N, CA, C and O atoms as CSV, one atom per row, in Angstrom:
chain,resi,resn,atom,element,x,y,z
A,1,UNK,N,N,-13.503,-17.704,39.244
A,1,UNK,CA,C,-12.709,-16.769,38.484
A,1,UNK,C,C,-13.445,-16.422,37.190
A,1,UNK,O,O,-14.197,-17.231,36.646
A,2,UNK,N,N,-13.214,-15.231,36.725
A,2,UNK,CA,C,-13.835,-14.758,35.482
A,2,UNK,C,C,-12.768,-14.687,34.413
A,2,UNK,O,O,-11.678,-14.164,34.645
A,3,UNK,N,N,-13.079,-15.209,33.250
A,3,UNK,CA,C,-12.136,-15.162,32.137
A,3,UNK,C,C,-12.221,-13.779,31.495
A,3,UNK,O,O,-13.310,-13.287,31.197
A,4,UNK,N,N,-11.055,-13.158,31.287
A,4,UNK,CA,C,-10.991,-11.820,30.714
A,4,UNK,C,C,-9.910,-11.774,29.649
A,4,UNK,O,O,-8.831,-12.343,29.818
A,5,UNK,N,N,-10.206,-11.099,28.562
A,5,UNK,CA,C,-9.223,-10.949,27.495
A,5,UNK,C,C,-8.772,-9.494,27.476
A,5,UNK,O,O,-9.602,-8.586,27.517
A,6,UNK,N,N,-7.456,-9.268,27.415
A,6,UNK,CA,C,-6.923,-7.913,27.359
A,6,UNK,C,C,-5.922,-7.803,26.226
A,6,UNK,O,O,-5.404,-8.804,25.732
A,7,UNK,N,N,-5.664,-6.590,25.829
A,7,UNK,CA,C,-4.637,-6.317,24.835
A,7,UNK,C,C,-3.617,-5.396,25.472
A,7,UNK,O,O,-3.974,-4.423,26.136
A,8,UNK,N,N,-2.338,-5.707,25.269
A,8,UNK,CA,C,-1.250,-4.917,25.822
A,8,UNK,C,C,-0.348,-4.432,24.703
A,8,UNK,O,O,-0.193,-5.119,23.693
A,9,UNK,N,N,0.246,-3.265,24.863
A,9,UNK,CA,C,1.281,-2.857,23.906
A,9,UNK,C,C,2.423,-3.876,23.971
A,9,UNK,O,O,2.647,-4.500,25.008
A,10,UNK,N,N,3.140,-4.038,22.862
A,10,UNK,CA,C,4.200,-5.046,22.794
A,10,UNK,C,C,5.211,-4.897,23.924
A,10,UNK,O,O,5.633,-5.892,24.515
A,11,UNK,N,N,5.601,-3.667,24.226
A,11,UNK,CA,C,6.593,-3.443,25.265
A,11,UNK,C,C,6.090,-3.917,26.628
A,11,UNK,O,O,6.822,-4.579,27.364
A,12,UNK,N,N,4.858,-3.586,26.963
A,12,UNK,CA,C,4.302,-4.033,28.243
A,12,UNK,C,C,4.208,-5.555,28.287
A,12,UNK,O,O,4.514,-6.167,29.310
A,13,UNK,N,N,3.794,-6.153,27.206
A,13,UNK,CA,C,3.675,-7.614,27.143
A,13,UNK,C,C,5.037,-8.269,27.360
A,13,UNK,O,O,5.160,-9.226,28.125
A,14,UNK,N,N,6.037,-7.758,26.696
A,14,UNK,CA,C,7.389,-8.312,26.825
A,14,UNK,C,C,7.902,-8.174,28.261
A,14,UNK,O,O,8.439,-9.122,28.834
A,15,UNK,N,N,7.729,-6.985,28.826
A,15,UNK,CA,C,8.195,-6.756,30.185
A,15,UNK,C,C,7.431,-7.601,31.192
A,15,UNK,O,O,8.024,-8.127,32.134
A,16,UNK,N,N,6.125,-7.737,31.008
A,16,UNK,CA,C,5.319,-8.543,31.913
A,16,UNK,C,C,5.692,-10.022,31.817
A,16,UNK,O,O,5.760,-10.711,32.835
A,17,UNK,N,N,5.932,-10.509,30.605
A,17,UNK,CA,C,6.353,-11.912,30.450
A,17,UNK,C,C,7.687,-12.153,31.149
A,17,UNK,O,O,7.872,-13.171,31.816
A,18,UNK,N,N,8.615,-11.208,30.990
A,18,UNK,CA,C,9.910,-11.337,31.656
A,18,UNK,C,C,9.729,-11.350,33.167
A,18,UNK,O,O,10.336,-12.171,33.856
A,19,UNK,N,N,8.914,-10.462,33.683
A,19,UNK,CA,C,8.631,-10.366,35.118
A,19,UNK,C,C,8.040,-11.673,35.629
A,19,UNK,O,O,8.440,-12.171,36.681
A,20,UNK,N,N,7.095,-12.225,34.889
A,20,UNK,CA,C,6.463,-13.490,35.276
A,20,UNK,C,C,7.475,-14.633,35.234
A,20,UNK,O,O,7.521,-15.463,36.142
A,21,UNK,N,N,8.276,-14.670,34.190
A,21,UNK,CA,C,9.273,-15.740,34.042
A,21,UNK,C,C,10.276,-15.710,35.201
A,21,UNK,O,O,10.654,-16.762,35.717
A,22,UNK,N,N,10.704,-14.519,35.610
A,22,UNK,CA,C,11.647,-14.386,36.721
A,22,UNK,C,C,11.062,-14.924,38.027
A,22,UNK,O,O,11.798,-15.381,38.902
A,23,UNK,N,N,9.756,-14.868,38.151
A,23,UNK,CA,C,9.101,-15.327,39.368
A,23,UNK,C,C,8.551,-16.741,39.248
A,23,UNK,O,O,8.039,-17.300,40.218
A,24,UNK,N,N,8.657,-17.308,38.072
A,24,UNK,CA,C,8.170,-18.669,37.854
A,24,UNK,C,C,6.656,-18.780,37.916
A,24,UNK,O,O,6.113,-19.773,38.402
A,25,UNK,N,N,5.982,-17.753,37.421
A,25,UNK,CA,C,4.521,-17.766,37.422
A,25,UNK,C,C,4.008,-17.566,36.006
A,25,UNK,O,O,4.750,-17.159,35.112
A,26,UNK,N,N,2.727,-17.858,35.816
A,26,UNK,CA,C,2.120,-17.683,34.495
A,26,UNK,C,C,1.877,-16.198,34.217
A,26,UNK,O,O,1.891,-15.365,35.123
A,27,UNK,N,N,1.660,-15.902,32.962
A,27,UNK,CA,C,1.339,-14.532,32.573
A,27,UNK,C,C,0.034,-14.091,33.241
A,27,UNK,O,O,-0.090,-12.947,33.679
A,28,UNK,N,N,-0.929,-14.998,33.314
A,28,UNK,CA,C,-2.209,-14.679,33.965
A,28,UNK,C,C,-2.008,-14.326,35.432
A,28,UNK,O,O,-2.589,-13.360,35.926
A,29,UNK,N,N,-1.185,-15.107,36.130
A,29,UNK,CA,C,-0.915,-14.831,37.537
A,29,UNK,C,C,-0.191,-13.502,37.692
A,29,UNK,O,O,-0.442,-12.762,38.644
A,30,UNK,N,N,0.705,-13.197,36.765
A,30,UNK,CA,C,1.412,-11.920,36.805
A,30,UNK,C,C,0.424,-10.764,36.692
A,30,UNK,O,O,0.525,-9.788,37.436
A,31,UNK,N,N,-0.517,-10.865,35.779
A,31,UNK,CA,C,-1.530,-9.819,35.609
A,31,UNK,C,C,-2.353,-9.699,36.883
A,31,UNK,O,O,-2.598,-8.589,37.356
A,32,UNK,N,N,-2.787,-10.833,37.448
A,32,UNK,CA,C,-3.578,-10.793,38.682
A,32,UNK,C,C,-2.815,-10.097,39.805
A,32,UNK,O,O,-3.381,-9.278,40.528
A,33,UNK,N,N,-1.528,-10.424,39.951
A,33,UNK,CA,C,-0.729,-9.811,41.012
A,33,UNK,C,C,-0.569,-8.306,40.801
A,33,UNK,O,O,-0.661,-7.525,41.748
A,34,UNK,N,N,-0.330,-7.913,39.564
A,34,UNK,CA,C,-0.171,-6.476,39.279
A,34,UNK,C,C,-1.475,-5.717,39.555
A,34,UNK,O,O,-1.456,-4.630,40.131
A,35,UNK,N,N,-2.584,-6.289,39.147
A,35,UNK,CA,C,-3.884,-5.653,39.383
A,35,UNK,C,C,-4.162,-5.576,40.882
A,35,UNK,O,O,-4.601,-4.539,41.380
A,36,UNK,N,N,-3.908,-6.665,41.602
A,36,UNK,CA,C,-4.145,-6.682,43.049
A,36,UNK,C,C,-3.292,-5.632,43.748
A,36,UNK,O,O,-3.774,-4.930,44.637
A,37,UNK,N,N,-2.033,-5.523,43.353
A,37,UNK,CA,C,-1.134,-4.533,43.963
A,37,UNK,C,C,-1.637,-3.118,43.723
A,37,UNK,O,O,-1.656,-2.302,44.645
A,38,UNK,N,N,-2.040,-2.824,42.504
A,38,UNK,CA,C,-2.533,-1.480,42.188
A,38,UNK,C,C,-3.801,-1.161,42.968
A,38,UNK,O,O,-3.946,-0.061,43.501
A,39,UNK,N,N,-4.711,-2.112,43.035
A,39,UNK,CA,C,-5.959,-1.873,43.757
A,39,UNK,C,C,-5.708,-1.702,45.253
A,39,UNK,O,O,-6.394,-0.917,45.907
A,40,UNK,N,N,-4.739,-2.423,45.798
A,40,UNK,CA,C,-4.386,-2.276,47.208
A,40,UNK,C,C,-3.807,-0.899,47.459
A,40,UNK,O,O,-4.162,-0.242,48.438
A,41,UNK,N,N,-2.912,-0.454,46.579
A,41,UNK,CA,C,-2.303,0.871,46.735
A,41,UNK,C,C,-3.359,1.965,46.676
A,41,UNK,O,O,-3.346,2.888,47.491
A,42,UNK,N,N,-4.256,1.867,45.732
A,42,UNK,CA,C,-5.291,2.894,45.590
A,42,UNK,C,C,-6.222,2.895,46.784
A,42,UNK,O,O,-6.688,3.952,47.209
A,43,UNK,N,N,-6.498,1.721,47.329
A,43,UNK,CA,C,-7.393,1.623,48.466
A,43,UNK,C,C,-6.778,2.150,49.747
A,43,UNK,O,O,-7.494,2.602,50.640
A,44,UNK,N,N,-5.454,2.096,49.846
A,44,UNK,CA,C,-4.803,2.510,51.089
A,44,UNK,C,C,-4.330,3.961,51.064
A,44,UNK,O,O,-4.048,4.532,52.118
A,45,UNK,N,N,-4.242,4.556,49.902
A,45,UNK,CA,C,-3.788,5.942,49.845
A,45,UNK,C,C,-4.996,6.869,49.767
A,45,UNK,O,O,-5.993,6.547,49.121
A,46,UNK,N,N,-4.901,8.024,50.429
A,46,UNK,CA,C,-6.031,8.952,50.419
A,46,UNK,C,C,-6.270,9.516,49.012
A,46,UNK,O,O,-5.341,9.673,48.219
A,47,UNK,N,N,-7.498,9.803,48.738
A,47,UNK,CA,C,-7.852,10.394,47.446
A,47,UNK,C,C,-7.366,11.838,47.403
A,47,UNK,O,O,-6.973,12.394,48.429
A,48,UNK,N,N,-7.391,12.433,46.242
A,48,UNK,CA,C,-6.989,13.828,46.103
A,48,UNK,C,C,-7.860,14.716,46.981
A,48,UNK,O,O,-7.365,15.622,47.651
A,49,UNK,N,N,-9.153,14.450,46.971
A,49,UNK,CA,C,-10.083,15.236,47.778
A,49,UNK,C,C,-9.747,15.128,49.259
A,49,UNK,O,O,-9.794,16.127,49.976
A,50,UNK,N,N,-9.409,13.928,49.727
A,50,UNK,CA,C,-9.035,13.739,51.132
A,50,UNK,C,C,-7.749,14.497,51.470
A,50,UNK,O,O,-7.633,15.079,52.549
A,51,UNK,N,N,-6.785,14.488,50.545
A,51,UNK,CA,C,-5.537,15.219,50.783
A,51,UNK,C,C,-5.784,16.720,50.840
A,51,UNK,O,O,-5.203,17.415,51.673
A,52,UNK,N,N,-6.640,17.221,49.962
A,52,UNK,CA,C,-6.966,18.652,49.953
A,52,UNK,C,C,-7.655,19.029,51.266
A,52,UNK,O,O,-7.316,20.044,51.874
A,53,UNK,N,N,-8.613,18.222,51.701
A,53,UNK,CA,C,-9.332,18.504,52.944
A,53,UNK,C,C,-8.386,18.498,54.143
A,53,UNK,O,O,-8.507,19.341,55.032
A,54,UNK,N,N,-7.444,17.552,54.173
A,54,UNK,CA,C,-6.477,17.494,55.278
A,54,UNK,C,C,-5.586,18.737,55.283
A,54,UNK,O,O,-5.280,19.279,56.345
A,55,UNK,N,N,-5.170,19.185,54.102
A,55,UNK,CA,C,-4.327,20.385,54.016
A,55,UNK,C,C,-5.103,21.623,54.455
A,55,UNK,O,O,-4.578,22.472,55.176
A,56,UNK,N,N,-6.345,21.716,54.019
A,56,UNK,CA,C,-7.159,22.878,54.401
A,56,UNK,C,C,-7.467,22.887,55.901
A,56,UNK,O,O,-7.641,23.951,56.495
A,57,UNK,N,N,-7.535,21.708,56.507
A,57,UNK,CA,C,-7.859,21.619,57.938
A,57,UNK,C,C,-6.790,22.255,58.813
A,57,UNK,O,O,-7.097,22.696,59.921
A,58,UNK,N,N,-5.553,22.316,58.353
A,58,UNK,CA,C,-4.494,22.898,59.177
A,58,UNK,C,C,-4.249,24.373,58.880
A,58,UNK,O,O,-3.524,25.040,59.618
A,59,UNK,N,N,-4.837,24.879,57.825
A,59,UNK,CA,C,-4.649,26.293,57.475
A,59,UNK,C,C,-5.160,27.190,58.598
A,59,UNK,O,O,-6.312,27.088,59.020
A,60,UNK,N,N,-4.290,28.062,59.067
A,60,UNK,CA,C,-4.668,29.025,60.081
A,60,UNK,C,C,-4.754,28.481,61.500
A,60,UNK,O,O,-5.139,29.219,62.408
A,61,UNK,N,N,-4.413,27.237,61.720
A,61,UNK,CA,C,-4.515,26.638,63.056
A,61,UNK,C,C,-3.325,26.969,63.944
A,61,UNK,O,O,-3.418,26.859,65.166
A,62,UNK,N,N,-2.226,27.367,63.358
A,62,UNK,CA,C,-1.015,27.589,64.138
A,62,UNK,C,C,-0.580,29.036,64.003
A,62,UNK,O,O,-0.442,29.564,62.900
A,63,UNK,N,N,-0.369,29.659,65.139
A,63,UNK,CA,C,0.037,31.065,65.148
A,63,UNK,C,C,1.505,31.158,65.554
A,63,UNK,O,O,2.006,30.333,66.317
A,64,UNK,N,N,2.171,32.157,65.040
A,64,UNK,CA,C,3.558,32.420,65.409
A,64,UNK,C,C,3.556,33.049,66.799
A,64,UNK,O,O,2.907,34.073,67.012
A,65,UNK,N,N,4.266,32.453,67.735
A,65,UNK,CA,C,4.278,32.950,69.122
A,65,UNK,C,C,4.846,34.356,69.231
A,65,UNK,O,O,4.518,35.087,70.165
A,66,UNK,N,N,5.689,34.737,68.290
A,66,UNK,CA,C,6.271,36.080,68.343
A,66,UNK,C,C,5.362,37.121,67.712
A,66,UNK,O,O,5.736,38.289,67.609
A,67,UNK,N,N,4.197,36.720,67.298
A,67,UNK,CA,C,3.238,37.655,66.721
A,67,UNK,C,C,3.260,37.628,65.202
A,67,UNK,O,O,4.033,36.888,64.594
A,68,UNK,N,N,2.411,38.433,64.602
A,68,UNK,CA,C,2.323,38.468,63.146
A,68,UNK,C,C,3.651,38.873,62.507
A,68,UNK,O,O,4.411,39.653,63.081
A,69,UNK,N,N,3.918,38.351,61.346
A,69,UNK,CA,C,5.140,38.717,60.639
A,69,UNK,C,C,4.773,39.249,59.258
A,69,UNK,O,O,3.610,39.244,58.853
A,70,UNK,N,N,5.778,39.698,58.565
A,70,UNK,CA,C,5.566,40.232,57.219
A,70,UNK,C,C,6.138,39.286,56.161
A,70,UNK,O,O,6.478,39.719,55.060
A,71,UNK,N,N,6.245,37.998,56.495
A,71,UNK,CA,C,6.857,37.042,55.577
A,71,UNK,C,C,6.119,37.016,54.243
A,71,UNK,O,O,6.750,36.996,53.185
A,72,UNK,N,N,4.812,37.017,54.284
A,72,UNK,CA,C,4.064,36.960,53.028
A,72,UNK,C,C,4.319,38.201,52.180
A,72,UNK,O,O,4.458,38.113,50.960
A,73,UNK,N,N,4.378,39.349,52.832
A,73,UNK,CA,C,4.596,40.602,52.112
A,73,UNK,C,C,6.029,40.677,51.589
A,73,UNK,O,O,6.273,41.169,50.488
A,74,UNK,N,N,6.974,40.183,52.392
A,74,UNK,CA,C,8.394,40.273,52.040
A,74,UNK,C,C,8.948,38.944,51.519
A,74,UNK,O,O,10.135,38.654,51.666
A,75,UNK,N,N,8.093,38.164,50.925
A,75,UNK,CA,C,8.461,36.829,50.449
A,75,UNK,C,C,9.709,36.826,49.575
A,75,UNK,O,O,10.619,36.030,49.804
A,76,UNK,N,N,9.764,37.694,48.590
A,76,UNK,CA,C,10.892,37.707,47.653
A,76,UNK,C,C,12.222,37.974,48.362
A,76,UNK,O,O,13.233,37.349,48.043
A,77,UNK,N,N,12.219,38.897,49.318
A,77,UNK,CA,C,13.440,39.200,50.058
A,77,UNK,C,C,13.880,37.990,50.891
A,77,UNK,O,O,15.064,37.655,50.922
A,78,UNK,N,N,12.941,37.344,51.555
A,78,UNK,CA,C,13.269,36.165,52.365
A,78,UNK,C,C,13.801,35.033,51.487
A,78,UNK,O,O,14.738,34.334,51.872
A,79,UNK,N,N,13.217,34.858,50.334
A,79,UNK,CA,C,13.664,33.806,49.427
A,79,UNK,C,C,15.070,34.105,48.919
A,79,UNK,O,O,15.914,33.212,48.850
A,80,UNK,N,N,15.317,35.350,48.569
A,80,UNK,CA,C,16.655,35.737,48.107
A,80,UNK,C,C,17.685,35.520,49.209
A,80,UNK,O,O,18.786,35.043,48.934
A,81,UNK,N,N,17.347,35.861,50.456
A,81,UNK,CA,C,18.244,35.628,51.593
A,81,UNK,C,C,18.542,34.147,51.760
A,81,UNK,O,O,19.684,33.766,52.017
A,82,UNK,N,N,17.545,33.332,51.619
A,82,UNK,CA,C,17.728,31.884,51.787
A,82,UNK,C,C,18.659,31.314,50.730
A,82,UNK,O,O,19.455,30.424,51.029
A,83,UNK,N,N,18.578,31.811,49.494
A,83,UNK,CA,C,19.439,31.298,48.415
A,83,UNK,C,C,20.869,31.839,48.493
A,83,UNK,O,O,21.782,31.243,47.922
A,84,UNK,N,N,21.072,32.954,49.188
A,84,UNK,CA,C,22.420,33.517,49.332
A,84,UNK,C,C,23.258,32.684,50.291
A,84,UNK,O,O,24.485,32.699,50.204
A,85,UNK,N,N,22.635,31.978,51.181
A,85,UNK,CA,C,23.368,31.218,52.201
A,85,UNK,C,C,23.990,29.984,51.656
A,85,UNK,O,O,24.639,29.242,52.393
């Protein structure tokens, strides 16, 4: 293990101590768990670039079976109709 010194705002320190106390763990263990959780979340969720690429990959892939529509041109009218209901 590597020894690390950090500084926290008073509010975060107080909340973290309370969180650790509720779980019966040390403040150091609480910090380790919070860091591990954040790193796990970041590692498992796609990056912004990956999300953009996935969204762009579906653009234009699906066609309306009834043929082209004027939804884009008549967007405001369709939106107004939807809110009237």
